[in-house]
C-alpha positions in Angstrom: 168.7 58.7 24.7 171.3 61.1 23.7 174.0 62.0 26.3 174.1 65.4 28.0 176.7 67.3 26.1 178.0 70.6 27.4 178.9 73.0 24.7 181.7 75.3 25.1 180.6 78.6 26.7 177.3 77.2 28.1 176.5 76.9 31.8 175.8 73.5 33.2 172.1 72.9 33.9 170.4 69.9 35.4 167.0 69.0 34.2 164.2 69.2 36.7 163.3 65.6 36.6 166.8 64.6 37.6 167.0 67.2 40.3 163.6 65.9 41.8 164.8 62.3 41.6 168.1 63.1 43.4 166.2 65.1 46.2 163.7 62.2 46.6 166.6 59.7 47.1 168.2 62.1 49.6 165.0 62.5 51.7 164.4 58.7 51.6 167.9 58.1 52.8 167.6 60.6 55.6 164.3 59.1 56.7 165.8 55.6 56.8 168.8 56.9 58.7 166.7 58.8 61.3 164.4 55.8 61.9 167.2 53.2 62.1 170.0 55.1 63.8 170.7 58.2 66.1 173.3 59.6 63.8 171.3 62.8 63.2 170.2 63.3 66.8 173.5 64.6 68.0 173.8 67.4 65.3 170.2 68.4 65.9 170.6 68.4 69.7 173.8 70.4 69.3 171.9 73.0 67.2 169.0 73.0 69.7 171.4 73.4 72.6 173.2 76.3 70.9 170.1 78.2 69.7 166.9 77.1 71.4 168.1 76.6 75.0 169.5 80.1 75.4 166.4 81.5 73.8 164.2 79.5 76.3 166.4 80.7 79.2 166.0 84.3 78.1 162.3 83.9 77.9 162.3 82.2 81.4 164.3 85.1 82.8 161.9 87.7 81.3 158.9 85.8 82.7 160.5 85.6 86.1 161.3 89.4 86.0 157.8 90.2 85.0 156.3 88.0 87.7 158.6 89.6 90.4 157.7 93.1 89.2 154.0 92.2 89.3 154.3 90.9 92.9 156.3 94.1 93.8 153.5 96.3 92.3 150.9 94.3 94.1 152.9 94.7 97.4 153.3 98.5 96.7 149.6 98.8 96.1 148.9 96.9 99.3 151.3 99.1 101.3 149.8 102.3 99.8 146.3 101.2 100.8 147.6 100.2 104.3 149.4 103.6 104.6 146.2 105.4 103.6 144.3 103.5 106.3 146.9 104.3 108.9 146.7 108.0 107.9 142.9 107.9 108.5 143.5 106.2 111.9 146.1 108.8 112.9 143.8 111.7 111.8 140.9 110.1 113.8 143.2 109.6 116.9 144.5 113.2 116.6 140.9 114.5 116.5 139.9 112.4 119.5 143.0 113.5 121.4 142.2 117.2 120.6 138.7 116.7 121.9 140.0 115.0 125.1 142.4 117.9 125.7 139.6 120.4 125.2 137.4 118.4 127.5 140.2 118.3 130.1 140.8 122.1 129.8 137.1 122.8 130.1 136.8 120.4 133.1 139.7 122.2 134.8 137.9 125.5 134.2 134.7 124.2 135.6 136.5 122.9 138.7 138.0 126.4 139.1 134.6 128.0 138.8 133.2 125.5 141.3 135.9 126.4 143.8 135.0 130.1 143.3 131.4 129.3 143.7 132.1 127.6 147.1 134.5 130.5 148.1 131.7 133.0 147.6 128.8 130.8 148.4 126.8 133.5 150.1 126.0 134.9 146.6 123.8 133.6 143.9 125.8 133.3 140.7 125.5 132.3 137.0 128.2 130.9 134.8 128.9 132.3 131.3 131.2 131.7 128.4 133.3 134.4 126.8 132.3 134.8 123.1 134.2 137.9 122.0 136.8 140.4 123.2 138.3 143.7 122.2 141.5 143.8 120.3 144.7 143.0 122.2 146.4 140.2 124.0 144.4 140.4 127.2 140.7 140.3 128.2 140.4 143.9 129.4 136.9 144.2 127.9 134.9 141.2 126.5 131.4 139.8 125.8 129.7 136.9 127.5 126.8 134.7 126.3 124.4 135.6 129.1 122.3 138.7 129.5 119.2 140.2 131.0 117.2 137.1 130.3 119.5 135.4 132.8 119.1 138.1 135.4 122.3 139.9 134.7 122.4 143.7 135.2 124.9 146.5 134.8 127.5 146.8 137.7 127.2 143.2 138.7 130.5 141.7 139.8 132.4 139.1 137.7 134.7 136.4 139.1 137.2 133.8 137.7 140.4 132.0 139.0 139.4 132.8 142.6 139.4 136.5 142.2 137.7 139.6 140.8 137.6 139.9 137.0 135.6 143.1 136.8 132.0 144.3 136.5 129.2 144.3 133.9 129.2 147.6 131.9 126.4 146.8 129.4 123.6 144.3 129.0 121.5 142.9 126.2 118.9 140.1 126.3 121.4 137.3 125.7 124.8 139.1 126.1 126.7 141.3 128.5 129.9 143.4 128.2 132.5 143.1 131.0 135.1 145.7 131.9 138.0 144.1 133.7 140.1 145.4 136.6 143.1 145.8 134.2 141.3 148.2 131.8 142.6 151.7 131.8 139.3 153.2 132.9 138.9 150.8 135.9 139.2 152.2 139.4 138.3 150.2 142.5 138.2 151.1 146.2 140.2 148.3 147.9 141.9 147.4 151.1 144.9 145.4 152.4 143.3 142.3 154.0 146.0 142.0 156.7 145.9 145.6 157.9 142.5 146.9 156.7 144.3 149.9 155.2 142.4 151.4 152.2 143.8 152.1 148.7 142.7 152.7 145.1 143.4 150.0 142.5 143.7 151.4 139.0 143.8 149.4 135.8 146.8 149.9 133.5 147.1 147.9 130.3 150.6 149.1 129.7 151.8 148.0 133.1 149.9 144.7 132.8 151.4 144.0 129.4 155.0 144.7 130.5 154.9 143.3 134.1 151.6 141.5 134.6 150.5 144.0 137.2 148.0 146.9 137.8 148.7 150.0 139.9 147.5 151.0 143.3 147.7 154.4 145.1 146.6 156.4 148.1 147.6 153.7 150.6 148.0 155.2 154.1 150.5 152.8 155.9 151.9 154.8 158.8 153.1 151.7 160.6 154.8 150.2 157.4 152.9 147.0 158.0 152.0 146.3 154.4 154.3 143.7 152.9 154.9 142.2 149.4 152.5 139.4 148.9 149.7 140.8 151.1 146.2 140.2 149.7 144.3 143.1 148.3 140.5 142.8 148.3 137.5 145.0 147.4 136.8 147.5 150.2 133.7 148.1 152.2 133.2 151.6 150.8 133.4 150.6 147.1 130.3 151.9 145.3 130.2 149.2 142.6 132.0 146.2 144.1 130.8 143.8 146.8 133.2 143.6 149.8 136.1 141.2 150.4 136.5 139.8 146.9 140.1 139.1 146.2 141.7 141.4 143.6 145.4 140.3 143.8 148.6 140.5 145.8 151.0 143.4 146.6 153.9 143.3 144.1 155.9 146.3 145.3 155.4 149.3 147.6 157.0 152.8 147.5 156.6 156.0 149.4 154.9 158.9 147.5 156.6 162.3 147.3 154.3 163.7 149.9 155.6 161.1 152.5 152.0 160.6 153.6 150.8 157.9 151.2 152.2 155.0 149.3 151.7 153.5 145.9 152.9 150.5 143.9 151.7 147.6 141.9 149.5 144.5 142.4 149.6 141.1 140.7 145.9 140.3 139.9 144.6 136.9 141.1 143.1 136.4 137.6 145.1 135.4 134.5 143.6 137.9 132.0 145.5 136.2 129.1 143.6 132.9 129.3 140.0 133.5 130.3 137.2 131.4 128.8 134.5 131.1 131.5 133.4 133.4 134.3 130.9 133.6 137.1 128.6 136.6 137.5 127.3 137.4 141.0 123.5 138.0 140.7 123.6 140.7 143.4 124.6 144.4 143.2 126.4 146.5 145.8 123.7 148.4 147.7 124.3 152.2 147.9 122.5 155.0 149.7 120.6 155.7 146.5 119.3 152.1 146.3 117.8 152.4 149.8 115.9 155.5 149.1 
């Protein structure tokens, strides 16, 4: 075998068979060392501790973060569902509370009507609900849900809140129109209950809107006996209203320019801003024409 000679200017090359032989010896030596001693464990462990452990720690942190976020999302979803359920319960309770308030309000109205029914128990009456009214803040004219089919006729008297509301001005089969005592075209022959002095009660929407009162006039009170707070009722000589139905209370009194009569205002017994149910007296005032 001729020796390997390196010529000047040539690169050193190792034949493949020698390179393979050297690598085989190196692998064999490393295998022997790894099986017989722990000389290689320390470098490998050091490399693993420097590279693999931080990598595993990072993966563990990412896994923990994803797990925590998943639990948070599940909790948020659960809270949203619970919130939606609570909203439904609140809506249901609000609806029930509204119904209870309406029932309470209606019960109070019915109790008020019952008291009126007992107060004027000498008359047959029918209850009705207001279903429409003319424009404005007050019930000066309105429609009820009872009519001729229920025995209602024109000029029958209407009650609420312990006093006179007005009278029937028009009737259909299942409806009737009511003109109240506060309407501008309303005029009632009344009297002071304590003195029996007569007067005329006149509706006045402007006065009622500004002061909650209606007007009265033609009061003859020579003895100055009429006082603020005295009850005013329908008179015996009224042509459309039954006698002794409460209209309201004297609010103020003043002498007229003729020094013979007095006038002033009356606070009605009825709250014409909050009517909902009324009673209609199924009896009309008898007049001379009715007896003929």
